[in-house]
N, C-alpha and C positions, 0 to 999 in steps of 0.2 A: 329360421335362419340362424338362431343361436346354436342349435344342434349341428348345423352344417359347419359353423365356425369352430365348434368344439372338435368335431370329427377331423376337420382339416388341420387344426392345431396339433392334435395327437398324431395324426399321420405325418405331418411335417417334422415333428419332434423325432419320431421313429426314423424318418428319412435322413435327418441330420446325423443320427447315431450310425446308420448303416453306410452312408456315402461320405467320402472325404471331399468330394467336389463341391458340396453345398454346405454352407455354415451360416448360422444366425448369431448375431452379436449379443442379443438379449432376448428375454421373454417377450418384451414389447414388440420387437421386430418379428418374432414368430407369430404373435397374435395379429399384427397388422397384415402380414402375409396371408394368414389363414382367412381373415375377413375379406381381403381383396380377392383372393382366390375364389371364395364363395360367390362374390358378386360377379366376377368375370365369368365363372362357370354358368351362372344363372342367366346372364344377359348377353355377353359377347360371344360365347362359344356357339350357341345355336345360329347366330347370324353368320359367323365364320364358316360353319358347316354348310350352310345353304350357299354362300358365295363360292366356296371351293368345291362344291359338289362335282362338277365335271372333272376336276383334277383328282378328286378322291375316287371317282369311278375308274379313271384311267390307271391309277396306281393300285386298284383293288383294295382300297381302304387304308393303305399304308400312310397316306397323307394325314390321316387323323393323328398319328404320332407327332407330326410337325405342329399341328394345331394345338395339341395338348402341351407340347414343349413351349410354344409361343405364349400360351396362357400362363404357364408356370413361370416363365422368364419375366413376363410382365408383372406378375404378382410379386415376384422376388425383387424386382427393381423398385417397387414402391417402398419397400422397407430398407433398401440399401444392403440387402444380403449379398454375399459373395457367391459367384458361380464361376467355375473354371472355363468350360468350353460348351459349345452347342451340343455335341454328342453326349456330354454329361447331363445336360438338361433334358434331352430326349430320353435317356435311360432313367433319369430321376422321375420323369412324368409317367413312365411305364410302371416303375416300382411304386410310385405314389398311388397309381390306380389300384394296384393289388392291395396295398396297405389300406387305402380308403375303403375298399370293399369289405375287407376283414373287420375294420373298426366299425363300419356302419352295421354289419351283422352283429357285432358285439354289443353295440348300443341299442339295437332294435331298429325297426323301420321308422322313417321320418314321416310324420303325418302332416300333410300340407293343408 
């Protein structure tokens, strides 16, 4: 779980630099968001994917972007970080997914 928080923190820091619509007030806010994001991805996201499966099938998987955006928005709200609009959060979740994949490859595989 520590590795997940570290990967999320680095990814969120890169996202903060790349996007103007998302900003963190402090390092503490960044770490809180990374920790909450890790917990939400581990526990809430699988439940949401099962609940929204019919909608996800109808939209051919595009509703997953909304789920990812909702998870990111929820994590950001725990730390009081600023977000401009919902399309910004959807774009940020897509970019965060790419950055997260890259940083995870950089750190190596997570052994569970």
